[in-house]
C-alpha positions in Angstrom: 131.2 95.2 -32.2 129.6 97.8 -29.9 130.6 101.0 -31.8 129.3 103.9 -29.8 130.9 106.5 -32.2 130.9 106.0 -35.9 132.4 108.7 -38.2 132.3 108.2 -42.0 133.9 110.4 -44.7 133.9 113.5 -42.5 134.8 116.8 -44.2 134.7 120.4 -43.1 135.5 123.4 -45.3 135.6 127.0 -44.3 135.6 128.7 -47.6 138.8 127.5 -49.4 140.2 126.1 -46.1 139.9 122.4 -45.7 139.9 121.8 -42.0 138.9 118.2 -42.0 139.5 116.0 -45.1 137.7 112.7 -45.2 138.1 111.2 -41.7 136.7 107.7 -40.9 136.7 106.7 -37.3 135.0 104.2 -35.0 135.2 104.1 -31.2 133.8 101.1 -29.2 132.5 100.8 -25.7 135.5 100.4 -23.4 137.9 102.3 -25.6 139.8 105.5 -24.6 140.9 107.0 -27.9 143.8 109.5 -27.8 143.2 112.1 -30.6 146.6 113.6 -31.5 147.8 116.2 -33.9 149.7 119.5 -34.2 147.9 122.8 -33.7 145.5 123.4 -36.6 145.3 119.7 -37.5 141.5 119.6 -37.2 141.2 117.9 -33.8 138.8 120.4 -32.2 136.8 120.8 -35.4 136.3 117.1 -35.6 135.2 117.0 -32.0 132.7 119.8 -32.6 131.2 117.8 -35.5 131.0 114.6 -33.5 129.1 116.4 -30.7 126.8 118.3 -33.2 128.1 121.8 -32.4 129.3 122.1 -36.0 127.7 120.8 -39.1 130.0 118.9 -41.5 130.4 119.9 -45.1 130.1 116.2 -46.0 130.1 112.8 -44.2 128.1 111.5 -41.2 128.5 111.0 -37.5 126.5 108.5 -35.4 126.6 108.3 -31.6 125.0 105.2 -30.0 123.5 104.5 -33.4 121.8 107.9 -33.6 122.7 110.1 -36.5 123.9 113.5 -35.1 122.4 115.5 -38.0 119.1 113.7 -38.3 118.5 112.7 -34.7 120.4 115.4 -32.7 118.6 115.3 -29.4 118.9 111.5 -29.0 122.6 111.7 -29.9 123.5 114.6 -27.7 121.7 113.1 -24.7 124.3 110.4 -24.8 127.3 112.7 -25.0 129.3 114.5 -22.4 131.5 117.2 -23.9 134.3 119.2 -22.5 135.1 121.8 -25.1 138.4 123.6 -25.8 139.0 126.1 -23.0 136.2 124.7 -20.8 133.8 127.6 -21.3 131.3 128.4 -18.6 129.4 131.4 -17.2 132.0 133.3 -15.2 129.5 135.0 -12.9 128.1 131.7 -11.8 129.5 129.5 -9.0 130.2 125.8 -9.7 127.1 125.1 -7.5 124.8 127.2 -9.7 126.4 126.2 -12.9 126.1 122.5 -12.3 122.5 123.0 -11.1 121.8 124.8 -14.4 123.4 122.1 -16.5 121.5 119.4 -14.5 118.2 121.2 -15.4 119.2 121.3 -19.1 120.0 117.6 -19.0 116.5 116.9 -17.5 117.7 115.7 -14.1 115.2 116.3 -11.3 114.7 115.6 -7.6 116.9 113.1 -5.9 118.5 112.0 -9.1 119.6 115.6 -9.8 121.0 116.0 -6.3 122.9 112.7 -6.4 124.3 113.4 -9.9 125.7 116.8 -8.8 127.1 115.3 -5.6 128.8 112.4 -7.4 130.4 114.7 -10.1 131.7 117.1 -7.5 133.2 114.3 -5.4 134.8 112.6 -8.4 136.4 115.9 -9.6 137.2 117.2 -6.1 135.5 120.5 -6.4 134.2 120.8 -2.9 136.6 123.6 -1.9 135.5 126.0 -4.6 131.8 125.3 -5.0 130.7 128.8 -3.8 133.3 130.9 -5.6 132.5 132.7 -8.9 133.9 130.6 -11.8 135.7 133.7 -13.2 137.8 133.8 -10.0 139.0 130.2 -10.2 142.4 129.1 -11.5 142.7 127.6 -15.0 142.9 124.1 -13.4 139.7 124.5 -11.4 137.9 126.0 -14.4 138.9 122.9 -16.3 137.6 120.6 -13.5 134.3 122.5 -13.5 134.0 121.8 -17.2 134.8 118.1 -16.7 132.2 117.9 -13.9 129.4 119.2 -16.2 130.6 116.7 -18.9 130.1 113.6 -16.7 127.1 115.0 -14.7 124.5 112.9 -16.6 126.6 109.7 -16.8 126.8 109.7 -20.6 127.7 106.7 -22.7 130.2 108.8 -24.8 132.7 111.4 -23.5 134.4 113.9 -25.8 137.2 115.6 -23.9 139.2 118.4 -25.5 142.5 118.8 -23.5 141.0 117.5 -20.2 144.2 117.9 -18.2 145.2 121.3 -19.6 146.2 123.6 -16.8 146.1 120.9 -14.1 149.0 120.4 -11.7 150.6 116.9 -11.6 148.3 115.7 -8.7 145.2 116.9 -10.5 146.4 115.2 -13.8 146.8 111.9 -11.9 143.3 112.3 -10.5 141.7 113.0 -13.9 143.6 110.1 -15.6 142.5 107.8 -12.8 138.9 108.9 -13.2 139.0 108.3 -17.0 140.4 104.8 -16.5 137.6 104.1 -14.0 134.9 105.3 -16.3 136.3 103.7 -19.4 134.9 100.1 -19.3 131.3 101.4 -19.6 131.9 104.3 -22.1 133.6 105.4 -25.3 136.0 108.2 -24.5 137.8 110.5 -26.9 140.6 112.6 -25.6 142.3 115.4 -27.6 145.7 116.1 -26.1 149.1 117.5 -26.8 150.6 115.6 -23.9 152.0 112.4 -25.4 152.5 110.8 -22.0 148.7 110.7 -21.7 148.7 108.2 -24.5 150.5 105.6 -22.4 148.8 106.7 -19.2 145.1 106.3 -20.2 144.6 105.5 -23.9 143.8 102.1 -25.4 144.2 103.4 -28.9 145.6 106.5 -30.5 145.0 108.3 -33.8 147.1 111.1 -35.4 145.7 113.6 -37.7 147.5 116.4 -39.7 146.0 118.8 -42.2 142.6 117.3 -41.5 143.7 113.8 -42.6 144.1 110.6 -40.5 147.8 109.5 -40.5 147.7 106.7 -38.0 145.4 104.5 -35.9 146.5 101.9 -33.5 147.4 100.9 -29.9 150.0 102.8 -27.9 152.4 99.9 -28.4 151.8 100.0 -32.2 152.4 103.7 -32.1 155.7 103.3 -30.3 156.8 100.5 -32.6 157.0 103.1 -35.4 159.9 104.8 -33.6 163.5 104.3 -34.7 164.1 103.8 -31.0 161.8 100.7 -30.8 163.9 97.9 -29.2 166.9 100.3 -28.8 169.0 99.4 -25.8 170.1 102.3 -23.5 172.7 102.0 -20.8 174.3 104.3 -18.3 178.1 104.0 -18.0 181.1 105.9 -16.6 181.8 108.9 -18.9 185.5 107.8 -19.1 184.6 104.6 -21.0 181.6 105.9 -23.0 183.5 106.7 -26.2 185.1 103.2 -26.3 181.7 101.5 -25.7 180.1 103.6 -28.4 182.7 102.5 -30.9 182.4 98.8 -30.0 178.6 98.9 -30.2 178.6 100.7 -33.5 180.3 97.8 -35.4 177.8 95.2 -34.1 175.9 93.7 -37.1 172.4 94.5 -35.9 173.1 98.0 -34.7 172.4 100.9 -37.1 173.6 103.8 -35.0 174.8 104.7 -31.5 174.0 107.9 -29.6 175.3 109.2 -26.3 174.1 111.8 -23.9 176.1 113.1 -20.9 174.0 112.8 -17.7 176.6 114.5 -15.6 180.4 114.7 -15.2 180.6 111.1 -14.2 177.8 109.3 -16.2 176.9 109.1 -19.8 173.8 107.4 -21.4 174.7 105.3 -24.5 171.9 104.2 -26.8 172.3 101.4 -29.4 169.7 101.7 -32.1 168.8 98.5 -34.0 168.4 97.9 -37.7 164.8 97.5 -38.7 163.7 97.6 -35.0 165.0 94.1 -34.4 165.6 93.0 -30.8 169.3 93.5 -29.9 169.3 93.3 -26.1 170.8 89.8 -26.0 173.7 90.8 -28.3 174.3 93.9 -26.2 174.3 91.9 -23.0 176.8 89.4 -24.5 179.0 92.4 -25.5 178.8 93.8 -22.0 179.9 90.5 -20.5 182.6 90.0 -23.0 184.2 93.4 -22.3 183.4 93.4 -18.6 181.8 96.8 -18.8 180.4 98.2 -15.6 176.8 99.3 -16.4 174.8 101.3 -13.8 171.5 100.9 -15.7 170.2 99.1 -18.8 166.8 99.0 -20.4 165.1 98.3 -23.7 163.2 101.2 -25.1 159.6 100.6 -26.3 159.9 103.6 -28.6 159.7 107.4 -28.3 156.3 108.8 -29.0 157.5 112.3 -29.5 159.8 111.2 -32.2 157.0 109.2 -34.0 154.7 112.2 -33.7 157.2 114.6 -35.2 158.1 112.2 -38.0 154.6 111.5 -39.1 153.3 115.1 -38.9 156.3 116.7 -40.5 156.1 114.2 -43.4 152.5 115.1 -43.8 153.4 118.8 -43.8 156.1 118.2 -46.4 153.8 116.3 -48.7 151.2 119.1 -48.3 153.8 121.7 -49.2 154.9 119.7 -52.3 151.3 119.4 -53.4 150.8 123.1 -53.3 153.9 123.8 -55.4 
C-alpha cells in the first residue's frame, strides 16, 4: 500500500492535559480523509504534529516515508499545510505573499511564475491579488491560505477547516478542487461540516478527548446511524397519525417519527430494527392501504446523529473515569 502518511502511537501532553492520546493513522495516496471531532478533541493538535509544527510527547509521524522528527526538511517539502485560521502577513498582498512563499519553497524562474499563476487560477484569487490581506474577507483570507498550501504541488495536503468562512459557491469550488487533486495526493481535512464528509471524503475518522473513536468510509459511518435503512415518506397531514400507528406495529419497525412540513404535509419516518432493510414491507403496506404518498426515500443514515452519539458516549465514559 502506498501510505503517504503514517502515524503511530501519537501522544501530546500539555502539563497534566492529555490533548492527543495514542492515535494510529495511515493515509494512502488517492485518499481524502475527513478528520472529525468536537471542539477540543485534538484535531488541530494532531495536524500540527503531522506537519512538524509541534513535537509529540510520544509516538512518530512519517510523511512519504520520511520521519517528521528525524528528517523534517524532507518531510515538510512534501507537505502543503493550511493551518487553523489561515494565518498570513496582513500587510502583504496575495501577490507578495505567494511570491514570498514560493521563495521559501525553493521555486525559481519560470517554475515559480507558473506555480503562482496556477494556484491563483485554481483558487480564483485574481480579483484581490493587489489588496492587503488584512483588508480581505474571511473567505478570501482562507483562499489565500489554500493557495499557499498547494503552491508547490505537494504530495500531502493537511487542511484545517478549508471551507470555513466561504460562501456556498466558494465551498463548491474548493470541494471540486480537492476532488480533482485527490488521485495524486493524500489529503487530510479537518472539518465541523458533516456534509463535507459525503461531498469530498473517501474515509472519515472521529476523535474525541484525543482518542480515535471511528475510522471508515462515509457509507460505513452512516451505517452506524439508527436511521440507516429508515424509510421516510411525505403524506397528507390528515392521515399522518393513522399511517404512523399502522407502521408502528410492523414486525421489523422499531419506532416511527413524524415531522410537520407545513399545514398540509407531514413527513413520517419508519425506523427499522437492527438497521434491516424495510422498504419492501413499507411499499407493500402503502399499496395495501392505498395511501397517497408525495415522496418516499430510504435513508442512508444521519451523520450528525452518529457524530453526536459517538462523541457524547466518549464524553460520558471520560466523566465516569474521572469520578
